[in-house]
N, C-alpha and C positions, 0 to 999 in steps of 0.2 A: 811698231808698225814694220820696221825693217826685218823682223823675224817671221812675218807672215808670208807663206809661200804664194807668191803671185808674180806676174810678169812685170809689175811695176817696180822701179828702182826707187828706194827711199833715201833722200839726203836731207841734211839739216843745214840751214844757213843762219848764223847768228847776226843780229844787227852789228854793223861796223862800229868799232870804237871811235870815239871822237878824234878828229885830227885837225891840224892847222897847216895850211889853209883848209877851211871846211870843204868836204867833198860829199857827193851823194852817198846814200847808204848802200855800200857795195854788197852787204849781205842780202838786202832786199832785192837789189839788182840781180844777183846770182840766182835767187829763188824764182824770180818772175820772168827773166829774159827767155823768150821763145815759148812761153806758156800759151796753150790754146784754151785752157779752162783754169780759172782761179777761184778757189773756194775760201771764203773768209768766215771762220768760226771764232776768231780771236775776240777776247774781251773778258769781263768779269761776270761770274754767274750771280743769280739772285740768292738772297737769303730770306728767311721767313719774314713776312710782312712787307717785302719789297714787291713792287710791280715791275714789269719789264721797262716801264718808262723811267723808273728810278735809276736804271743803269745808264741813262742817256749820256750824262756828262763824260763818264770814263770811256764808254764804248764808242761814242760819236767821234772822239778824237782819234781813237785807234783805227776805226774804219776810214776816216779821212786820210790818215797817213798811208794806209795800205793801198787805198784806191788811187792816191796820187802816184804811188809806185807803179800801179798797173798802167796808169795813163802814160808814164814815162817809159816803162820797159816792156809792156805787152799791150799796146793800145787796142789791139783787135781781139783780145781774149774775151771769152764769155766769163762773166763774173757772177758768182752765186754767193749771195750774202746770207749768212746764218746769224751773225752777231745781232743780239737784241739791243734796243727795240726795233725789229725789222721794219715796222711801219714808218719809222723815222730814219733808220740807217740806209735804206734803199734810196729815199730822196736825197740824203747827204751824198751818197755815191754818185747819183745822177748829176748833182750840182758840181761836184769836184770834176767830173769828166767833162761837163759843159765848159767850166772855166779853163780847162786844159785844151779845149777844142777837139775832143775825141769822143764825145758822147754819141753812142749808137743804142737806141732803146731796145733793139733786138738782141743786145748782148748782155743786158743787166736783168737779174732776177733776184727776188727774195725767196728763200727756201721755206715753204709752208708745208712740206711733206709730213712733218711730225703731226700736224693737225689731221691730215688725211689718215695716217696709220692709226692714230688714236680713235678716230671715228669708226674706222673699219673694225678695230679690235673690240671696242665697246658694243657696237651693233652686233657683231658676230657672237659675242658672249650672251647678249640679250636674246638673240634669236636661236642660239644653239647651233650655229653654222660655223664653218671654217672661215675665219677672217680673210684668208687669202683669196676666197671666192667673192669677197665683198669689195665694192669700190664706191666709196662715198665721195661725192664732189664737195669740196669745202671752199667757200668764197669769203670775200671781205678783206680781212687783214690777218695779223698774227699776234694778237694780244687780247685776252679776255673776251669781252662781248663783240669785238670786231671779227671774231672767228665765227663763221656760220656754216655748219654742216647741213647739207641738203638731204636729209634722210627720206624726204617724200619721194625723191627720185629713184630710190633703191627698190621699191616694190614691197618693202617690209611693212608688216602690219604692227603698228605701235599704239598703245594706249596713250592718252594725253599725258599721264604721269611719266610714263617711260620716255616719251618723246622729249619732254622737258628735262628729265634727268640726264638723258644721253647728250642733249644739246649743251647743257651747262657743264657736264663732265668733260666734254670735248673742249669747251672754251677755257676751262680752268684746270685741265689735266696737268699743266705745268706746276700750278700751285700745290697740287696733291703731292708731287715729287719733292718740291722745295720744303714743304712741311714735314714730309716723312724723313728727309735727310737732316732736318733740324739744324740748318746752318752750314752743313758740309757740302753744299752745292745744289745744282739743279739737275734737270734731266740730261744725262750724258749718253748712256748706252742706247736709249731709244732715239735720241737725236743723231747719234753717230750712224745708226741704221737708216734713219730717214735721209740723212745727208748722202749716204752711200747710194740709196735708191735714186735720189734726185740726180746725182752726178753720173751714175751709170746710165740713166736715161738720156742725159745730154750726150754721152758718148755713143749710145745706140743710135741717136738721132743723126749722127754723122753719116750713117748709111741708110736709115729708114726712118720716116717721121714718127715722132712719139708725142702723145698728148699727156700732159700732167699738169696739176694745179701749181700755180706760182704767183707771187706778188710782183706785178710788172706795171710798166707804164700802160695806161688804159683809158679808153673813152667810154666804157660801159656805163659809168655812173657820172652824172653831171657834177662838175666842180670837185671831182675826186680823181686827181691825176694818176694815182697808183691804186691798183685793186687786184685782189687774188681771184682767179677764175681758171677754168681749164685753158691751157696754152699749148698750141702745136709748135713743137721744136723740130727744126731741120738741121742740115749740115752746118749752116752759118748762124744758128741761134733761133730766135723766135720768128716763126713764119706767120702765125696768126694768134691774136688774142680772141678766144672764142666766147660766145655768149653762154651764160650758165643755164639757160632754158627756163621752163616754167617752174615756179615755186609755189608752195602752199601759202595760205593766208597766215598761218603761224610763222612761217619763215619770212614772209614779207614784213610782219611786225618787227621781227628781229633786225631785218635789213634797214628798216626806217630808223630804228634805234641806234644801230651801229655807225651809220654814215657820219653823223656829226663828230663822234669820237675819232673815227678814222681820219677825217679831214683835219682835225686839230693836230693829230700825231704826225701826219704827213707835213703839215705846215711847219711844225716844230723842226723837222729835219731840213726843210727848205731854208728856214730862217737861220739855221746854224751856219 
């Protein structure tokens, strides 16, 4: 990263070696102090046969430690969580910040942009159009059937078979990569691009509001405290969690199916 020509300066801070008497992690303190935006992609990737939920035990602890650092060293920073399972790690982050007395729901997001760029790419390929001219709203969560692309809102004409295939491919696009890599990791390049888009939009929102999908604290769905939908970001973080609009009967069927799964995954994070 430090070889890429940009205005950003790249530094690395290793975790501090253990000392006696024990002290705070000075490496983490150095990395986080003064930060306006913190992006957390840390954790282990999936292997074939694993769900994002299988990563829970390892990644939950990593996210907890890093968010504790955010609470201590940059409590007002916007935090963007990429570490899977996002449906659980975002609630974990919220709980940690609440325990530290610094929770602000306008500053915490789960990054679901990869679902959006997959939906845009797959629909563009299907329609023979430039995916950059496509913008699919993706709601729900960020794992399997909790991912719901709203193709009905794009104006594209799709057969029943195509709509089903595109929806399922968007939901399980990550599995496609995990299987293709055969144990060597999960989606990295597309995730890096999605993370870049999300964070660049956070920075653009410092001067002019930006709307993008994200997994955030929400009241859109009863008994579902976190949900992905279009979100309006401004200079200080989330300004408005927006409604996702009218959806088709097909999409409503998926929404009804995904909510119990999403609620369980959120609760798992809260219980941690």
